[in-house]
N, C-alpha and C positions, 0 to 999 in steps of 0.2 A: 598327592598331585596337587599342583598350585593351579588355580584358575587363571591361566597366562591369556585367554582369548576375551575376556569381559570387555575391553575396549576396542576390539576388531571391527566391531559393526559399526561404531562410531566413527573411527578412521575410514571405514570404507565408504560409508554414507556420504561424509564431508569433503572427501577427496576424489570421488568418483563423477563421470560425465556421463550424460545420457542423450541421445539425440531427441530432439521435439520438432514436431511438425507445426508449422505456423500457419494457421488459414489465410485464405487470402480475405482481403478487405470486404468482397461481396458475401462471402461465407458468414462473416462475422456481423455485416449489417443484416443478413437474414435471421440470425441467431438472437442477437439484442434488440432491445427495443431502442426508439431514438432516445438519444441523451439530451434532456432539456432542463439544465441546473436551475433551482429556484432562485438562486442568488447568483449573480455573475461579477467577477472582480472587475474593476475598471481602474488601470493604472493613473488615469488621469484624474479620477475622483476616489482616493484612498478611503476606506471605511474600517472599522473594527466591528467584526461579526460576533463577538463574544469577549468582551473584554472581562478578565480575571480580578480586575479592580477599578471601582468606579470612584469618581471624587466624592459622592456623596457617601459612600460605603466604607472607604478605609482612608481618606485623605483628612481626617480630623485632628 
């Protein structure tokens, strides 16, 4: 007997649909704490927040 149903679960999970209930904004606001980011991006004053290469480290 050949194992023919090995990939059946993967195809079923990736091609299936499931109904989801999206909560109201009020319910989400009651559940989550207020969002106050430590760093806010400003398009008028762009900055680099974690450069991968600096002039002193790799531009020698």
